[in-house]
C-alpha positions as CSV (number, residue, x, y, z in Angstrom):
1,X,11.9,-1.0,-1.8
2,X,15.1,0.5,-0.5
3,X,17.4,-1.1,2.0
4,X,20.1,0.7,3.9
5,X,22.5,-1.2,6.1
6,X,24.8,0.1,8.8
7,X,26.9,-1.1,11.7
8,X,29.9,-2.6,10.0
9,X,33.5,-1.8,10.9
10,X,36.7,-3.3,12.4
11,X,36.1,-5.5,15.4
12,X,38.3,-7.9,17.4
13,X,37.7,-11.6,17.5
14,X,35.0,-12.3,20.1
15,X,33.3,-9.0,19.6
16,X,29.6,-8.4,19.3
17,X,28.6,-5.7,16.8
18,X,25.1,-5.3,15.6
19,X,24.1,-4.6,12.0
20,X,20.9,-2.7,11.2
21,X,19.0,-2.4,7.9
22,X,16.4,0.3,7.5
23,X,13.6,-0.9,5.2
24,X,11.6,1.6,3.2
25,X,8.5,-0.6,2.8
26,X,6.1,-1.9,5.4
27,X,7.0,-5.3,6.7
28,X,3.4,-6.4,5.8
29,X,4.3,-6.0,2.1
30,X,7.3,-8.3,2.3
31,X,7.6,-12.0,2.3
32,X,11.0,-12.4,3.8
33,X,14.1,-10.4,4.9
34,X,17.6,-11.6,5.4
35,X,21.3,-11.0,5.6
36,X,23.9,-12.4,3.2
37,X,27.6,-12.0,3.1
38,X,30.4,-12.2,0.7
39,X,34.0,-12.7,1.7
40,X,36.9,-11.9,-0.6
41,X,37.2,-14.5,-3.4
42,X,33.9,-16.2,-2.3
43,X,30.4,-16.2,-3.6
44,X,27.7,-14.4,-1.7
45,X,26.1,-16.7,0.9
46,X,23.1,-16.7,3.2
47,X,23.7,-15.8,6.8
48,X,20.2,-15.6,8.2
49,X,16.8,-15.3,6.8
50,X,13.4,-14.4,8.3
51,X,10.3,-15.5,6.5
52,X,7.5,-13.2,7.8
53,X,4.7,-15.2,9.4
54,X,6.9,-18.3,9.5
55,X,10.4,-19.0,10.9
56,X,14.0,-18.1,10.6
57,X,16.9,-20.1,9.2
58,X,20.6,-19.7,9.6
59,X,23.8,-20.8,8.0
60,X,25.4,-23.7,10.0
61,X,28.5,-21.6,10.4
62,X,26.7,-18.9,12.4
63,X,24.1,-20.8,14.3
64,X,24.2,-19.9,18.0
65,X,26.4,-16.8,17.3
66,X,24.3,-14.6,15.0
67,X,20.7,-13.7,15.5
68,X,18.3,-12.0,13.1
69,X,15.4,-9.9,14.4
70,X,13.2,-7.1,13.3
71,X,12.1,-3.9,15.0
72,X,8.6,-3.0,13.8
73,X,8.7,0.5,15.4
74,X,11.9,1.4,13.6
75,X,11.2,-0.7,10.4
76,X,14.6,-2.3,10.7
77,X,16.0,-5.7,10.4
78,X,18.9,-6.4,12.7
79,X,21.7,-8.9,12.9
80,X,23.2,-9.3,16.3
81,X,26.7,-10.8,15.9
82,X,28.3,-12.5,18.9
83,X,31.6,-14.4,19.3
84,X,32.9,-13.2,16.0
85,X,35.7,-15.0,14.3
86,X,38.2,-13.8,11.6
87,X,36.3,-16.0,9.1
88,X,33.2,-13.9,9.6
89,X,35.1,-11.1,7.8
90,X,32.9,-10.2,4.8
91,X,30.7,-7.5,3.2
92,X,27.2,-8.1,4.7
93,X,24.2,-7.3,2.6
94,X,20.6,-6.8,3.6
95,X,18.0,-8.5,1.4
96,X,14.2,-8.5,1.0
97,X,11.7,-10.5,-1.0
98,X,8.3,-9.2,-2.1
99,X,5.4,-10.9,-3.8
100,X,3.3,-8.3,-5.6
101,X,0.8,-8.4,-8.5
102,X,1.8,-12.0,-9.3
103,X,5.5,-11.4,-9.4
104,X,8.4,-11.9,-7.1
105,X,10.8,-9.1,-6.5
106,X,14.1,-9.3,-4.8
107,X,15.9,-6.3,-3.3
108,X,19.4,-5.7,-2.1
109,X,21.0,-3.0,0.0
110,X,24.5,-1.7,-0.3
111,X,26.8,-3.8,1.7
112,X,28.5,-3.0,5.0
113,X,32.0,-4.3,5.6
114,X,32.7,-6.2,8.8
115,X,36.4,-7.0,9.4
116,X,37.3,-9.3,12.3
117,X,40.9,-9.1,13.5
118,X,42.5,-12.0,15.4
């Protein structure tokens, strides 16, 4: 499974960019998809995760501001970012989980940098 994220860049505080991740596999073959981020000097952390056939969960710091969704027609997982803050500055990574033949697999895309200026 290959994941390719796009949509990062420099935005002003309060901006509303959208990140997109193109997924090479059918959504039906995946268990979950999500977005993580890693700020300079910090560990990678969960931003939002969508468990297919179940629900979504968000980091407390982004609840009400960031929304994960999927577009079945385009095979993409999106992250709509609203009311961005400078502390949202990070490299954002797309992630997918797959259960296949009795094993779990975890996939990462290359990150896309989001820089929020104050």
